[in-house]
N, C-alpha and C positions, 0 to 999 in steps of 0.2 A: 414571675410573670403570670398574670391572670387575664384570660381572654373571655369576653362575654360569650356564652354559648348561643348558638343559633341552630335552627332546624331546617333552614332553607335547603332546597335540593342541591344548589351549588355548593353550600358548605358541607353537606353530607358527602358529596362526590369528592371534594377536595380532601376532606379528612379521611376518606377511605384510602386515598393514596398514602397519606401520612402514617396511618396506623398499620397498613400492610407492611410498609417499610420498617416501622418501629418493631413490629412483632417478628418479622423475618430476621432482622439483624440481632434482636435479643436472643432468638432461638439459636442462631449460629454463633452468637457471641463474637461476631466479626462483621465489619462493614462500616458504612458511612451514612448515618441517618440524617445528618444536618441538612444536606442538600435536598433530598426529597421532601423533608418537612418544610423547608423554605420555598422550594420551587413548585410545590403542589398547585398553587393558584395559577401560575403562568402555564404549567403543563396542562391543567384542566381547560383554561381558556383556549389554548391552541388545539388540543386533541378533541375537545367537545364541540367547539364552535367554528373551527376553521379547517383543520387538517382533513384532507381528502384521502381516505385509505379504505381498504376492505379487509376486515379481520378474517373473512372467510377465504381470502386469496392474498396472502402477504406479498406475492410476487406480481400482482397486477401491475402492468407496465406503467400506466399513467398515474399511479399514486403519487402523492406528495412524499418526499423523503424527509424523515426526521432523524437527526443526529444528536445524540447526547455526548457532546464533546467532553464534558466533565464526567467521564465514564465511571469514576469512583462512586458516583451517586446512582449506580445502575438500578437500585431498587425502585427508583422513580420510574424507569422505563419498564421494568418487569411488572410493576403495579398497573401501569397504563395498558400494557399488552393483555394482562389478565382481565382487567375491568372492562375493556372494550370488546373482549370476546375472542381473542386469538387462542386457538387450540394449543399453541406451543407453550403457553404458560398457564397451567392450571393452579388451583389453590395448593395442591400438593407440591407442585414445582416451587411455589413461593415458600412453602415450609422447608424445602430442601435447599434454600439459598446457600451458596458457597460450599455445597457438599459434593463429595465424589460422584461423578457421573450425572450431576443435575443439569437441567436446562437453564439454570439461573446462576451462572458462574460469577466470580467476584468482579469482573468487568465485562461489558457486553461483547459478545463474540458472534459474528455472522454465521459461523458454521455450527453453532450450538443451538441457536434460538431463532426460529422464524419470526420475522418482524423487526429484528435488529438489522439495520442497514449497513453499519460499518463497525469494525472492531476497534473500540476505543479503550484506552487505558492511559498510555503516555499522554499527558496533557498537551493540547495544541494540535494533536493529530486529527481529531474529529472535525474541527473547523476547517483545517486544510483539506481533509477528505471532502468536506461539503463544497468547497470551491470546485473540486473535480466533478462532483455530482452536478453542480449547477452548470459547469462548462459542458458536460455531456448533454444535459437537457437543451441548452442553447444551440449546440452543434446539431443535434438531431432535429430540433424544431426547424432550424434553417435549412436542413437538407430535405426533410420530408413533408413539412406542412404545406398545405395549399390554401389559397385564399378562401376556399369554401369548405375545407375540412382540416381541422387541427387534430392531428394524432398525438402530438407531443406538446403537452401543456401542463406542467406541474411545477411546484415550488420545492425548494430545499430549505428546511427549517432547522435551526440549531439552538440548543441550550448550552451555553458555555459559562465558565466561571473566571474568577480572578487569575487562577493558575494558568488557564488557557491563554489569557492575554499576556502573561509573563513569559511563556515559552516563545522563543524566537521564531519557530516554524509558523506560528499563527500570524505573526507580523509579516513574514514573507508572503504567505498565502493571501492575507487580507489586502496587502498592497497590490498584488496582481489582480485580485478580484475587483478592486476599485478601478484599476486601469481598464479592465475589460468591461466594466459597467454591467455586472451580472445582476440584473434587476430582480431575478427570481430567487435570490439568496437572501434569507432573512434570519438574523441571529438574535436571540434573546440572551442578554448578559445578566446572569445572576449576581448582582452587585450586593454581596453580603459582608464585605470587608474582613472576611476571616479566611486564613489559610492554616496549615498545620502549626506554623510557628506562632500563631496568634493573630492579632489585628494587623491588617495589611499596612498600617502606617509604619511598621518597622522596616518595610522594604519596597512598598508599591504605592506611591502617592501621585502618580501622574493623572492627568485628565484623559481618560480613555476615549471619551466621546470626541474630544478635540483631535486626538490621534487618528481616529477612524474617519473623522470628517476630512482630515488632511489626506488620508488614503483615497478619498473620493467616495465615501459611503454617505448614505442618508442616515441621520442619527436622531433618536428620540429618547426621552426619559420618562418612565412611569415611576413616580415617587413612592407610591404605596403598593409594593408588590405583594404585601401580605394579605390584603383584602380586596383590592380594586380589580376584580376579574374583568369587569366591563371596560375599564381603562386599558388593561392589557390587550383585550380583544380589539378595541378601537385602534390602538397603536399598531397592531399587526395589519389591520385593514389599511391603515394609512401607509404603512410600508409597502403593501402590495400595490398601492396606487402609484408608487414611484417606480417606474419601469426601466429607468436608465442607470440606476445605481443599486448596489447591494445595500441592505439596511441593517443597522445595529440598534436594538432597543435595550437601553439600560433599565433593568427592573430592580429597584432597590428592595431587598428582602431582609428578613431576619433569619439567619441560619438556625436550624432547630426550633423554628417557630412553634410556640405552644408549650415548650418545656420550661417549667418554672425556674429551674436552677442551672440549666445548661444552654438555653437559648442565647445566641449572640456571643458564644465563647468557642474557643478552639476545641474544648472538650467534647463538643457534639459533632465535630467534623469527622472524626475517624474512629469512633468507639461506640459500642452499644450503649443505649440509655441505661439499661438495667431495669429490673422489675419495679423497683420503688419509683424511679423517675418516670417510667412508662405509666404507672398508675396515676402519678401526679399530673402528667400531661393529659391523660384521659379526663381527669377532673377539670383541668383548666379549659379544655376544649369542649367540655360537655359531651364527651364520647362515652356512651353507656354500654358499648358493645364489648364482647370478650375478644380474646386473642384470635386473630385471623378471621374475625366475624365482620362481614360487610352487610349493612342493611339492604333488604330487598329493593327498597326504593332507589338506592344508589345504583345497584346492579341494573335495575330496569332502565334507569336513565342512561347509564354508560353504554348499555348494550344496544341502544339506538344506533350506535356506530355501525352495527352489522347491516341493518336495513339501508342506512344511508350509503354505506360502502357498496353494497350489492347494486343499489340503484345507480350509483355513479359509474360503476364498472359496466352495467348494462347499457347506459348511454354511450359510453366509450366504445363498447363492442358494436353498437349500431353505427357509430362514426367509422369504425374500422371496416365494416361491411360496405358502407357507402364509398370509402376510399378504394376498397378492392374493385368495386364496380367501375369507378371513374378512372382510377390510375392503377391498372393491374400490374404493370411492370414495377412501379415504385412499391406497391404493396407487397409483392413477392420478395423484393430486396429487403424491405423493412422486416418482414416476418422471418426471413432467413436469419437475419442478424439476431432477432429476439430468441430464436432457437439455439443460437450459439454455433451454428454451422458455418464452417469456412467455405468460401466459394470454390467450386471445382476448378482445378488448375491454377490455384493461387501461386504455387511455387514452380510452375512450368518454365518460367523464364530465368530461374536462378542460374548463374553462370557456372560452367565447369572449366577446368584448366588441365593442361598437360605440363610436363616438366619443361617444355620448350617455351611456354608462355612467360612473359616478363613477370618477374617477382614484384609484388607490391606490398605496402604496409597493409595489415589486416583492417585498419580503419578505412583504407581505400576500398578493399574488398567489401567491407560492410556497406559503404556508400553504394557500391555497385549492386549489392543485394537489395538494399532499400529501394533503389530505383527499378529493380527488376520486379519486385513484388508489389510496389506501391500501386501501379495501375490495376492490378488484378485483385487487390485486397483493399476495397474502399473503406473498410472499418479501421484500417491502420491510421493511427493519429498520434502525433508526438512531435518532439523537437529537442531543444538543447537548453542548458542553463548558460546562455550567452556564449556558447562555444561552437556555434554552428559550423564555422569554417575550419575548426580544429577537430571536432568530433566527426564532421562530414555526415550530419544527420538529416540534411535537407533532401527533399524529393523534387526532382526537376518539374517545374510547372506548378507546383503547389504553393499557394499563397498563405500568408499568415492569418491565423485566427485572431481577429481583432473585434473591438466593439463595432457592430454594424456589419461585420464580415465573419460571422460565427460558423458559416458553412465550410470555411477553409479548415484544413486539418494540420497545418504546421504551427506548432506552439512555441512561442518565444517566452521562455520562463524567466528571462533575466538572470541575474547572478543570485539564484535562489535554489541551490541544490536540494536542500531538505524539503522545501515546499514542493519542488518539482516532483520528488518521489511520492510525497503524500497526495498530491493532486493526481498523479498517475494512478494511485490506488483508488481514489475517488472515481476516476473514469472507469476503472475496472469494476468497482462496486455497483455501478449504475445498472448493470444487468442488461445492457443493450447490445452486447456483442462487440463493443469497441476493443481494439487491440492497441493498447497504449505503449509508447516507448519514450525514453528520455536519455539524453546524453550529458556527460561531463567527463572530466579526467578521472581515472580509476582511483587516484589517491583521495578524491573528494567523496568517494563512497562513505568515508568517515563522517562527513557532514550529514549524509542521507541515511545512515545505518539504521536509525530507529524506524523509519518508514519502510526500508527494505525488509527488515525483520517482520514487520506487520504484513507486507506483501506475502511472505512465505507462510506466516501463521494463518492468514485468511485465504490462502489458496487462490491468489490473484495472478493472472498470467501477464504481469507487467514485464516488459523487456528493457533492461538497463544497458545502454550502449556506452561503455566506459573505455575510453581510449588512453593512450600514453601510459602503457601498462607496466613499465619497468624503468630501471636506470638507463635503459637505451634511449629514453626521451632526451637525455643530455643536459643542456646548459641550464635549464630551470632549476636544477639542483635538488638537494634532498627534501626540500619542502614539497616538491611536486613528484618525486620519484617514489612510487609505492614499494614498500618492502614487505610489511606485514599484512597488507590489505587482502591479498588473495586468501591467506590463511584465515583471516577474520571472516571473510565471506563464506568460505568452504565449511566453516563451523556452524553455519545457520541451517537448521533442518529445512527440508522442502525447498531449498534454493539451488538451482543449477548454476554452476559457475563454469563457463566454457571459454577456454583460451585457445582459439584455433591457430594452427601452425602454417596455414597457407590459404589460397583461394578456395579450394575445394572444401576444406574444413570450415571456412567461414560460411559458405553456402549451406553446409550441413548444420551449422550452428543456428542459422535462421530457420531452417526447417524444424529443428527441435523446439526453438523458442516460440515460434508462432503456433505450432501444434499443441504445445502445453498450455492450455487455457486455465488450468488450475494450479499452475506452478510458475513462479517468476524465474527469470533467467538473467544472469549477468554475463554480458559478452565483454571479455577482457581483450582489448585490441591494441595493436602496436602502432607507434609512430613511424618506426623504421621498417624498411622493406625486407622481405625474405623470399627465398626461392620457392616455387611450387614443386611439390614432391611427386615423383612418378607413382608412388604407391598409395597416395591419399585418395579419399573419396568422400563426397558429402554423406553418403549413407553410413559410413563407418563412425561418424560422430555420434550417432544414436547409441552406439555401444560404449561410448565414453573413453575407451582405450582399445587399441588394436595394434597388430603387428604391421608396421610400416615397411620395414626391410628385414629379411631373415638371413640367417647364416646358411652356409652350404650344408652344414650338418647340425647336430644337436648344439644349441648355443652354449657357450661357456660363460658368456657375459651378456647382460642386457642393459642397454642404454634407454632410459625412459625420459622423455622430454615433452614440453608443451610450448605453444606459441613460437616466438622467434628462435628459441633454442632448439627447435626441431631440426632446423637446417644445420645448426652446429653439431647436433648429435650424428646426423648422417655423414657429415664431413669427417668427424672423428672416427666413426665406424669404418669409413673407407680406409683411413690410415691403418687402423688396427687389423682390418682384414688383409691389407697389403703385407702385414707382418705375420700372417698365418693364423690370426685369431678368428674363431667363430663367434660373430657378434650379431645380436638381434637388436633392432631399433623399434621401440614401442612408442607410438604417439599416444599421449594421454590428455586430450583436450578437455575432458570432463570427468573428474574423479567420482562425482556422485553417480553418474550414469554407469560408470564401470563397476562400481560397488553393487549396483542393482542387477548386474548380469548373474547368470547362474554360475555355480562353482566350476562346472566343466569348462565354460567359456573362459573364465578368469584364469583357470589353470592352463588353458591352451595358450594364453598370451604371456602369462608370467608363471612358468612352471616352478613349483616349489623346490625342485631339485637344483635349479639354477640360483645359487646364492650370491653370485657376484653380480651386483646390480648398481648402476650409477644413475641417479636422477639429476637432470640438468634443467634448472629453471632459475631465471634471474629474479628471484623472490626469496622469501624466507624458507628455510628448510623445514619449518614447523609443519608437521602433518605428513611429510614424505617418508618418515622412517618406517611406516607400516609396510612400505614396498621395498625399502633397502634392507631391513632387518639388521642383524648385528654384523653381517659380513659385507654390507654394501656401504655406499657413501653418497654424498650429494655435491654437486657444483651449484652453489646457491649463495645468497647474500644475507647475512644475519646482523648487519649493521646498516646505518643510514648511508645513503649514496653520497655523491659529490657533484659539484657544478663543473662540468667540462663537456666537450662534444661527446655525443652518445657512443660512438665507436671507441673512444678513448676510455670512457667509463667502463664499458664492457670488458675491454682489455685489462684495465687495472684491477678489476674485480674478478678476473680469472675466467671470463667467458670467451676462451680462445680454444682453437683446436688443440694446440700443444698442451694446455692445462687439462683439458678433458682426457686426452690420451694418457697423460701422466697419471692422473687420478685413476683411470681405468687400470693401468698397469700396476698401480700400487695395491690394487685388490688381489693381486697374485695371479 
């Protein structure tokens, strides 16, 4: 492949992206050069001619958001950040691509690199996150904008590839985006026909534009994405003019553009070009500069983004000052949210319970909590994946977020668990103080696990309201009865998994979940009712585990339980105490929080000298052995459940007072 060289400033700027990517990937001998080489023209058209951002303040609120959904091509983004003047990506950072401790990791990460809006890697996540970003913009604009002052007015732009379209999560999210008419969401599709396995004709031959048109998107096609920079810019402007639909612009490109021997092949997708091919590419593109060398003319042009960005932010700051003067109460609320401060007294109305209060399912307690905090926490926004009346996730008086009604904060995600979780991440990524939550059955965490993992990795305070948490849900049977799910979730770093055992613990779970703005929380909630315990308290949940009932003297046996099984533990303990045993009952709503307590506290709850321990949880025994040791045991379930009424399922699988007592006695 030979490309006629040109010295136009546009071409210099485009090729500066390409060769920073080529050189960085060659130096690390690891990475994906094909996408940045092919996408450089569309990225330049967007970042130089349209994107509103301030490299001197990556967190300026009213910036446009850019998402590289095809995160494997991250050198495209790092080159853009460096060239436009972000301090977070220096030339030395480019040279340290994919190295230990660098700010240019192998996929974009928000917590490593200022200017990266979302953590992308698993394909499809980025476009789904972008739907959440666009929803956040639409919601806040509807809440705070006035006819004479617009505080919230920015776009969300995405570059995505064939792989993003093939992942199901993108289809879920795109379908919802079309329904909602998110007109400020614009995606550029890098249509290069290549994935790791080769040409996409081996597995992916659908008409993507027709699919998105059916979703309700505005669609366009730029046939020459290799050189038609003006055409790409015109298409983006045309997309911006369509205010009632999200837009997809298919930009047909050549992967690895400029490489004589590897362009348009899978070989340039995920491997370094190598020194010889890099030299040939320099010759083909007329690039006479050395490794990591960017011509000053290109730098001078790119760095105009700094003055443009500072000017745009200054204009917005003026609008904010005007807003403060005209609408002081709204301005104070808006700025509180941007600071990430929770309103004073947000949890003041969370309910408390005594043992005499009627026992309820923890999903019902969760509903009571949402309705207690909802009026005091206006940034709370969320809903359910078509299970509102099973998850009990609605807030009384709150209407649904819909096209034309974006100020409302109840989200109907439809039957889209994975997209729901990814969109919740997008709402959290937006940086506007929103507290997002979403509900489904606990077993369907498996559908959403990829996004939940990214919630934890990116330190996003998403709240997952997952109900029907055990075989106790009953007749729906083993397809819906989670067995291994809690163990899976507990294995994810930086994720809190809270399984409350009564009303007080559910209130405490919400206090923990809302307060943790840099840590996601899974609330595992029951379908069936349980008694409120005399010794429980909301505050105790923050410790993760605590002594709920103690023995008269030094305990000889400790029963450890969570969720609905907490009541079972207390009943079994009563029987054992009636037989003269000294029994302690420990409630363990959150293993992660308990493990974070100091050694003295953990020893006070679970003394090392007490080796007879029995864990009771209607879930897999996996992970509990660190508390039972070699001399303890579990009442658990390590097989799939069965379809039968919930109480009968629990009985058949041994979750009875008699079985717990028998197992406890068997410990000696």
